[in-house]
N, C-alpha and C positions, 0 to 999 in steps of 0.2 A: 262594225261601222270603218265603212269605205273611206277610202281619202284621206288619212291619216300623214301628216308633213312628220317625215324623221328627221334628226338631229338638232333638235332642242335644248336648250336649258333652260328650264323653268322653273323657279323657285317661289314658294309659299309666301304669302304676305301675312302675317295676321296681322287686325286690325290698322286703324293709322298709326300706332307706334312704329310699326314696322315699313305699313305702306309711304309714310310721308318725309320719314329722312332717304327711301331711297328714291323717289321721286325726284327731290330736293336736288340729292347729291345729281341725279343726270340732268337735270334742268341746269346746273353751274356746271356740269362737262360739255352742254350743246356747243356746237360750231356754226351748224348752218341753221337746223330745224326744228319745231317744236310743235306737237299737234297734243290740244289737251279737251277733251270734252267730260263736262260733269252734268251729274242731271241739277243737284244743291251745290251753290259756293256759300258756303257763308263767313260775313266778316270777322270770326272772333281769331283767336292767335294761328291757328294753322292757317286760316284764308288769311290773313294779312303777310305770311310768312313765304307761300307759294306766289303770294302776287308781286313780293318781293323779288323773288328768285326769277318770277318772269318777266319784270322789269330790268332787273340785273341782264338778263341773258340778251332781251332786245335791244339795250343799250351799248353791248357791245359787236350788236350785228345780225344777230339771230333773226332767222323770222318765225315770230310767233303766232300763233294761230289759237287761238279760244273762242270754244263754242260750248254757251252755256245754254239749258233750257226755259225758255221763256215762263213755264210756271212754278217748275223749283226754284228759279234765282230772281222769283218777282216781288221779293221783298231787299233785294239786294241794289243800295244806293246809287244812282247814275253817275252821284261824284266819282265812286270808286271806278265802274267803267271808264267815265273820263280821265280820271287820273292813267290807267292802265295804259288808254290810248295816247294819250301825250308821250309816254316812255316807248313807244313805238311797239306795243301789243296789240294786234288786230283782233278786235271784238267783235263774234256776232251772236245774236238770240236767236234761236228755234222758237219758230210758233211762239210768238210775243203771247203773253197773258191774253185771252178774250174774259170779257166779264161774264161775271159769276152767273148774272142775270139773263146770259144769251146761252140756249143750249143748241151746240153745235158740238156736230161727232167728232170735227179735228180738233177740238182744244182738248180732247181724252188722249192723241196722237202725239204722245210727247218722247223727248229724248232723251232715254233714260239711262246710255249706255255710262261707263266709266271708264274712261280709256285716257292714253298719254301714250306717242311714238317720240322717241326722238334722237335724230339725226338717222332717223331708218336703220339703227344699231342697237336700243334697247326698248323695250315696250312693258306696259303698263296695265292689265283685262282685270276688272274688278265688281266690286259692289260699292266700294267703298267713294263715298261723296268729299269733297273739299270742306270737312267738317272735323272739327276737335271730338277725339272720343271721348271727351268728359262735358263735352256739353249736351248734358242732360241734366235732367231736377235734381237740385241738391240731394245730397247723401245717396245718389246714386252711382254705382259702379259705372265704369265705360262701357260703352256698345261692342256687342263682338260682329265681324264684319273679316273678309277676306278679300285679297288680292294676289296676283300673280305676276313676277315680272319673269319677262322672258326676251332672251335672246335667240338666234338661229334664225331657220328660213318662213316660220312662222311671222315673222316680222313683215315679212312681203306681202302677205295679207292683210294684216292690222294696220300699215301704212296705206295700202291702195284703200281700203274703205276708211279709214280718217280724213285721206287726200278726197274722198270723192264727195263726202256728205258736206266736207267746206267750200269744194266747187261748188256743190247746188247750192248751199247758202248763200255763197257772195252771188251766184246769177238770182234767186229770190230777192236778195238786199239791191241788186243792181250796183253790185262792190268790183270796182275793178279787181282781177288776177292775176296777182305777183307770180314771176316766175320760179319754180322751186330752185335752190341753188345744188340740190344735190341731181346725181347721175340719175339719167333716168333708169337705168338699171339696177335694181334696188337688190338685185340675188343676195342673198346670204349665204355665208359658210356655215358650215358645220360647228357647231359649238356646245354641242352635249348629242345623248342617245335618245331624248326623249321625243316620243309621238304624240301628235297632236293637230288639231282641230280650232281654228276659228269658227264659232257659230253665231252666227247675226237673226237678228228678227226686222223685218220690217213690213209695209204692207205693200209691196210689191213683189220682189222674186225670192223672199225669204219668209215668207209669212208664217211657216211652219218650223221652221229649220231644228229651232232650241227643241220644239217639243218634241219632234220625231226621235232627235237624239234620245232625251230622256226614256222615249217609250222603247228605242232601241235595248238600253242598258237594260233597263229594268225589264222585259221580255226576255233577255238573256243570261239575265243571273241565276247564279246557282245557290249562293249560299248567304248572301247579306246585300241588303240596300240599307243605305244610311242617307237621310237625306233632311238639313236643313236649311230650313225656308222662312223669312222674313213673315211674309203673305201667301197663306196655304187654300187656294179656292179653284183645284184641279177640275178639268171636263171631266165627263164621262170614259174618252178613253182611257184617261192618265189613271181617274181611280179603279176603272176595272184591270187594267194592267199591273198595281199594285197586288189587288184581292186576289188576281192569279199565280203573282209570283209567290206571295203567303201562303196559298192552298197548296203551291207546290213544295213546300217546305223553305222556301227562302225568309230569314230571317228581316223583317222589315222594319225598320225606326225612323219614326220623324221627329225631327226638333222643333219645333214651332215658337211662337211667341207668347210666352203669360203676361209679359207685362207691353202691352203695345202703345205706338204716340198715335195710330189710326184705330180708335177702338171699333167703329162700323168694319170695316174687313176684318181686324178679330173676332167680332162676335159673325160675321158669317163664315168664316172658316168653320166654328165650331159647329155649326150644323150637320159637317160631315162626320164629326166624333163616335157616334153611334155607330153608324155602318161601317167605317174605317176600326172601329176596336172590337166591333163582332165579328170581321174576318182575320182575328188574332195580330194585326196589324199595333204597334207599340207608338204610342204617342208620349212624349214628353211637353211639357211647357217649362221654358223657361223665366224664370221669373225675377233672375240675379238684376238685371238690368235690361235695357231696349239689345233683343237678338235681329241684327240685321242683314244674316248671312244669308247667301244664298249659293249654294254648294248641296255636292253630291258622292258620293263613293260606292259602288258595288263591289264585292269580292274582292277587296283589296289588289283590284286591277285597273278598275276605272274613275277617273273621277270629276266631277265639273265645277266650275268655280266662274264666275260672271255676274250680271246686274240683274237678271230675270228671275224675278219672284214666280212662283207655280200658282200663277191666278190669272182671270179673264185680262186685267191690266197690261202686265207684260207679254200674255202668250198670243194675243190677238192686237193690242193696241200700241203698245210702245217701241221703240225700235232700242232695241236690247242688243248685248255682246257679250259671249259666255266662252270660256275655253274648253274643250273635253279634252282629258288626256289621259293615255293610257302609260303607265307606269307607277308597275309594282311599289315601290320605294315613294314615290310620291302618292299615291292615293293612303296606304299604311301612315304616313304623317300627318295626312288631314283628317282621317278618319280618329285615330287616336286625339289629335285637339278638337276634334266635335265630342269625342267623349271623355276628354278633360273636363268641357261646358258643361256637359250632363251632368257631371259628379260635380260639379263645384256650386250648380245653379237651377238645376231643374229638377221638376215634380213628373212621375210616372201615373198618368190616368189609370184608373181603373173603368173598367166598362160597367162593372154595378153599380161603382161610385158614382159616375155621370149619369146614370139612368137613371138612380132611386132619389139624387139630391141635390141636383141641378136645375131646378123645373125651371126656374127664373131665367137663367141663361140659356137653357133649349130655347125658351119660347122667343128670346130675345135675337139667338143667333136665328133659327128660324126667318125671323123677321126683315133681319139684316141680308140675309141671304135669298130672300124672295124680292126685296128692292135691289141688289145687285143683278139678278136675272131680269127683272123688269128694265134695268138701266140699259142691259148687254140688248135685252131685244128692241128697244126703242133706238137705239143706234145700228141696227139693221147687223151686227154680227149673229156668230153661230148660236143655233139654241143649243150646243153641246152641254152648258153649263145648266 
């Protein structure tokens, strides 16, 4: 993998329990500028707490830019947005929700990124929305997800990407553009020795960057590949790469959702189980709670953390942001944490049991898979699925 940026310090943040205190601290320390982008923003305890931090920042003269997705935040009360704006927070909506009865492929092209950059000096990337970990059904454990906190030269690319999409949305919404208080040159000092790359996915210049990075890691893996993905419905290239890796002796393990808050997508993933299990790929289903992770580790050398699921909606339609990290210590830390989740709440699937006992599930999964393929075909995307 080329073009990795050296000199970064990247910290793994497990779940909102570690992410939100770090984010709030960074917001409270902001002097000039805050960019925050999220797919979902819930008005639970966490949403109110982060909202209060944004208002505090704006009240002391910090320029605060909050970008929300129109579908993911469709239920957000307009009164809350007006309250933020009245306190100096600038809020824009990415693709306001289209009627569910209007079929346009543009309504599926969402802003699924979860990113923040504060003063160009600290940034966050991952899969964690602004929602409390315990915002789950009663008696269910908190959801699992990850983010990273970044300092160092990688922030230059992170800031540029967030600024670009904000300015684009300003033009779309015919909003005035305020001049940044930050210096034009945001080149960062070395803050560590970790090599990393910001991977974006959009529908123009970066259509396949995240998937291509995954494929490069999988094809070069020599001993182990561990992927935890909330929604897993990869295309042919991805599936063949996993099978080829397993065939050359790489230990391939998938941690997928056993309890999903989107039943249709979960069923579609199960349509691939027979083929994957038949190629000696281990599949664990996590049942303890919702598993929203979007991470991977290969050979205790490469790690991926971000917002992109491995499904057609993330890899072919949405705006996503991942960080690819080449660092042995970070990769080991992430692997151990995924394995802890597996040991605490996941079940290993058996190929024989899946074939012999899950007739109804297998039928429903192929029905769901066929409908998703039809949907992807109708909107004119690749037939790779």
